[in-house]
C-alpha positions in Angstrom: 18.4 5.5 6.1 15.2 4.7 7.8 13.8 1.3 7.2 10.0 1.4 6.5 8.0 -1.8 6.6 4.9 -1.0 4.5 2.5 -3.9 4.4 0.3 -4.1 1.3 -2.4 -6.6 0.6 -2.7 -7.0 -3.2 -5.7 -9.4 -3.5 -9.2 -8.4 -2.1 -10.5 -10.4 0.9 -13.4 -11.9 -0.9 -11.3 -14.2 -3.1 -9.1 -14.9 -0.2 -12.0 -16.1 1.9 -13.3 -18.4 -0.8 -9.8 -19.8 -1.4 -9.2 -20.3 2.3 -12.5 -22.2 2.5 -11.3 -24.7 -0.1 -7.8 -25.0 1.4 -7.7 -23.9 5.0 -4.3 -22.8 6.2 -2.7 -22.7 2.7 0.0 -20.1 2.4 1.0 -18.8 -1.0 4.8 -19.0 -1.3 6.3 -15.6 -0.6 8.4 -13.8 -3.3 12.0 -13.4 -2.1 13.5 -9.9 -1.9 15.9 -10.4 -4.8 13.0 -11.5 -7.1 11.0 -8.5 -6.0 13.9 -6.1 -6.8 14.4 -7.7 -10.2 10.7 -7.2 -11.1 10.7 -3.7 -9.7 13.8 -2.7 -11.7 12.3 -3.9 -15.0 9.3 -1.7 -14.3 11.1 1.2 -12.7 11.1 3.6 -15.8 7.3 3.3 -16.2 6.7 3.5 -12.5 8.9 6.6 -12.0 7.5 8.3 -15.1 4.0 7.8 -13.9 4.7 9.1 -10.4 6.6 12.1 -11.8 3.7 13.0 -14.1 1.2 12.5 -11.2 3.0 14.8 -8.8 3.5 17.4 -11.5 -0.2 18.3 -11.6 -0.9 21.8 -10.4 -3.4 21.3 -7.6 -2.7 17.8 -6.2 -1.1 14.6 -7.3 -3.2 12.7 -9.8 -4.4 9.3 -8.5 -6.5 6.9 -10.5 -8.3 3.6 -10.7 -8.9 1.2 -13.6 -11.4 2.7 -16.1 -10.9 6.3 -15.0 -10.6 9.0 -17.7 -7.0 10.2 -18.2 -6.8 14.0 -17.9 -5.0 15.8 -20.8 -2.6 17.4 -18.4 -1.4 14.1 -17.1 -1.1 12.6 -20.6 1.0 15.7 -21.6 3.2 15.2 -18.6 3.8 11.5 -19.4 4.7 12.2 -23.0 7.0 15.2 -22.3 8.8 13.5 -19.4 9.2 10.1 -21.0 12.8 10.7 -22.3 13.9 11.9 -18.8 12.9 8.5 -17.4 14.5 6.5 -20.1 11.5 5.8 -22.2 12.1 6.5 -25.9 8.8 7.3 -27.7 10.5 8.0 -31.1 8.5 6.4 -33.8 5.7 5.3 -31.4 2.1 6.3 -31.7 1.3 8.4 -28.6 -2.2 7.2 -28.1 -1.2 3.6 -28.5 1.6 4.0 -25.9 -0.8 5.5 -23.4 -3.4 2.9 -24.0 -0.9 0.0 -23.6 0.6 1.4 -20.4 -2.4 2.7 -18.5 -5.8 1.1 -17.9 -7.6 4.4 -18.4 -9.8 5.9 -21.1 -7.8 8.4 -23.2 -9.8 11.7 -23.3 -7.5 13.5 -25.7 -4.3 12.7 -27.4 -1.6 15.1 -26.2 1.0 16.9 -28.2 4.7 16.6 -27.2 5.8 19.6 -25.2 9.0 20.7 -23.6 9.9 19.0 -20.3 10.1 21.8 -17.8 10.6 19.6 -14.7 13.7 20.5 -12.7 13.7 17.6 -10.3 13.9 13.9 -10.7 11.0 12.1 -9.0 12.1 8.6 -8.0 10.9 5.6 -6.1 12.5 3.5 -3.4 10.9 0.0 -3.4 9.2 -1.3 -0.3 7.4 -4.3 -1.7 6.8 -5.7 -5.2 4.5 -8.7 -5.0 3.0 -10.6 -8.0 -0.1 -12.7 -7.7 0.2 -16.5 -8.1 -0.6 -16.4 -11.8 2.1 -13.8 -12.4 -0.3 -11.7 -14.4 -0.9 -9.0 -11.8 1.4 -7.2 -9.4 1.2 -4.8 -6.4 3.9 -2.3 -5.7 4.6 0.0 -2.8 7.4 2.5 -3.0 8.5 5.6 -1.1 8.8 8.7 -3.3 11.8 11.1 -3.3 13.0 14.0 -5.4 16.6 14.8 -6.3 18.6 16.2 -9.1 19.1 12.7 -10.6 18.2 9.1 -9.9 19.1 7.5 -6.5 21.9 5.4 -7.9 23.5 8.2 -9.8 23.7 10.8 -6.9 26.9 12.8 -6.3 27.9 14.1 -2.9 26.6 17.5 -3.9 23.3 16.1 -5.0 22.6 14.7 -1.5 22.3 18.3 -0.3 19.1 18.7 -2.1 17.7 15.2 -1.8 14.3 15.0 -0.1 11.8 12.3 0.7 8.3 13.5 -0.1 6.8 11.8 2.9 4.5 9.6 0.9 4.2 6.0 -0.4 3.0 5.4 -3.9 0.8 2.3 -4.2 0.4 0.9 -7.7 -1.1 -2.2 -9.3 -0.3 -3.5 -12.8 -1.4 -6.2 -15.2 -0.2 -7.6 -18.4 3.3 -8.1 -17.0 4.4 -10.1 -20.1 3.9 -7.0 -22.2 6.0 -4.8 -20.0 3.3 -3.8 -17.5 0.1 -1.7 -17.7 -0.7 0.4 -14.6 -4.2 -0.2 -13.4 -4.2 2.0 -10.3 -2.2 4.6 -8.5 -2.9 5.9 -5.0 -0.8 7.5 -2.2 -0.5 7.2 1.5 1.6 9.3 3.8 4.7 8.0 5.7 3.8 9.2 9.1 7.2 8.6 10.7 9.6 10.1 8.1 12.7 12.1 9.0 11.7 15.0 6.8 8.9 17.5 7.0 8.5 18.2 3.3 4.8 18.6 2.5 3.2 16.5 -0.3 0.2 17.7 -2.3 -2.0 14.7 -1.6 -3.3 12.5 1.3 -5.9 9.8 1.6 -9.4 11.1 1.4 -11.3 8.3 3.0 -13.9 9.5 5.5 -14.7 6.0 6.5 -11.2 5.4 8.0 -9.5 6.9 11.1 -6.0 6.2 12.2 -4.3 5.2 15.5 -0.8 6.7 15.5 1.9 5.8 18.0 5.0 8.1 17.8 6.9 6.2 20.5 6.8 2.8 18.7 6.4 4.2 15.2 3.2 2.6 13.8 -0.1 3.6 12.3 -3.2 1.5 12.0 -6.4 2.5 10.2 -9.8 1.5 11.6 -13.5 2.2 10.8 -14.2 5.9 11.6 -17.5 4.9 13.2 -15.6 3.8 16.3 -14.6 7.4 17.0 -18.2 8.2 17.9 -18.0 5.4 20.5 -15.0 7.0 22.3 -12.7 4.0 22.1 -10.3 3.4 25.0 -6.8 4.3 24.0 -4.2 2.6 26.1 -0.4 2.4 26.1 -0.7 -0.8 24.1 -3.3 0.2 21.6 -7.0 0.8 21.3 -10.2 -1.0 22.2 -13.8 0.0 21.5 -17.4 -1.2 20.7 -20.1 0.5 18.8 -23.0 1.8 20.9 -25.5 -0.6 19.3 -23.1 -3.6 19.9 -22.9 -4.3 16.1 -19.1 -4.2 16.0 -16.0 -4.6 18.2 -12.5 -3.5 17.5 -9.1 -4.1 19.3 -5.7 -2.9 18.2 -2.7 -4.0 20.3 1.1 -3.8 20.2 3.1 -6.6 21.8 6.9 -7.2 22.2 8.0 -10.3 20.4 9.7 -11.9 23.5 11.3 -14.6 21.2 7.9 -15.4 19.5 7.6 -15.7 15.8 4.8 -14.6 13.5 3.7 -18.2 13.1 3.6 -18.7 16.9 1.4 -15.6 17.3 -1.0 -16.9 14.6 -1.1 -20.4 15.9 -2.0 -19.2 19.4 -5.0 -17.4 17.9 -6.0 -20.5 15.9 -5.9 -22.6 19.0 -8.1 -20.1 20.9 -10.7 -20.0 18.1 -11.4 -23.5 16.9 -13.5 -22.3 13.9 -10.8 -20.0 12.7 -9.3 -20.3 9.2 -5.8 -19.1 8.2 -6.2 -17.1 5.0 -3.8 -17.3 2.1 -1.3 -14.4 2.1 1.6 -13.2 -0.1 3.1 -10.9 2.5 6.2 -11.9 4.4 5.4 -10.0 7.5 1.6 -10.3 7.9 -0.8 -13.1 8.5 -4.6 -13.1 8.6 -7.3 -15.3 10.2 -11.0 -15.3 9.6 -13.3 -16.6 12.4 -16.8 -16.3 13.8 -17.7 -14.7 17.2 -21.3 -15.9 17.8 -23.4 -14.1 15.2 -20.6 -11.9 14.2 -18.0 -12.2 11.4 -14.4 -11.8 12.6 -11.1 -10.9 11.1 -7.8 -10.9 12.9 -4.5 -9.9 11.3 -1.0 -9.5 12.7 2.1 -7.7 11.3 5.6 -7.8 12.7 8.6 -5.4 12.8 12.0 -6.3 14.1 11.0 -6.4 17.8 7.2 -6.2 18.0 3.8 -7.3 16.7 0.8 -5.2 15.9 -2.4 -7.1 15.8 -5.9 -6.0 14.9 -9.2 -7.8 15.7 -12.5 -6.6 14.2 -15.8 -8.4 14.6 -19.1 -7.2 13.1 -22.7 -8.0 12.3 -22.8 -8.4 8.5 -26.4 -7.3 8.3 -25.5 -4.0 9.8 -22.0 -3.5 8.3 -21.8 -5.3 5.0 -19.0 -2.9 3.9 -16.6 -4.0 6.7 -15.1 -6.8 4.7 -13.8 -4.4 2.1 -12.7 -2.0 4.8 -10.6 -4.7 6.5 -8.8 -5.1 3.2 -7.9 -1.4 3.2 -7.0 -1.5 6.9 -4.4 -4.2 6.1 -3.0 -2.4 3.0 -2.5 0.8 5.0 -1.0 -0.6 8.2 2.5 0.9 8.5 5.3 0.0 10.9 8.7 1.5 11.1 11.7 -0.1 12.7 13.2 3.3 13.5 11.8 3.3 17.0 12.8 5.9 19.5 11.0 4.5 22.5 
């Protein structure tokens, strides 16, 4: 089975920057894999039910953010599919269940209908990271479809098992009450073994992607750099906007016995004003710095045998949106260890 390293930044960069200013170099303790799996398993029924209801929509998978209005078709799918995903709604108030499990406005209360789904939509956990308070959590999981759950598959079932070539990204709050999903988005897995189409893809016109099929990685970057015809090399990408207001570099390097800490320390030594930001991700570190009048962010991710690092500097008066964009760049950076190079 392919091993996908999907790096997800749960907390926005603005709080990170303020926290780092108070305690430079402080790293939030990482959550070990066993703890992540335990949390994920406790939430699996709700997560898989939500994903199944989302992808069952007729036109495209339903994605949402906190405060959005819940479509009736999605609500109907959740209620009808609940027993299939191990959630017993007998005796429960439908509207109360939806309100307690989804941070959306309920437009209409659905009636229970027959579950017509023929496939089981399941999730294979990639990361499950709570924030330090334990009240919020960020989850990334690869989506599959099969006759039954992954752990219950028979030899015959594997003949019709498919990955849907997408990663579900969900955030939840109120963990002590069993979890309430605050957002659901999707991003494609560009290096999957399958070719099955999925009915949704990121619609973010402000991001472009650098893909490398030989080393199996994809890195998003501000789409404005496409107009500047960035230099694409064997090792990555480099470019500067025509007005000089921003500079971007993406680079892949072999590890050569170096660790993630060694890579980051080397950058900190070269940039005396740099600050190591707090991070909860085992395989990613991030540094803020200044480059003359520009704001700078540098982050590095690792796979088994390589590093991918990204450096973006910009004039805040021209690109005030770049701080938020860097957060999405980090959350959507994907590395696979199934390299064919």
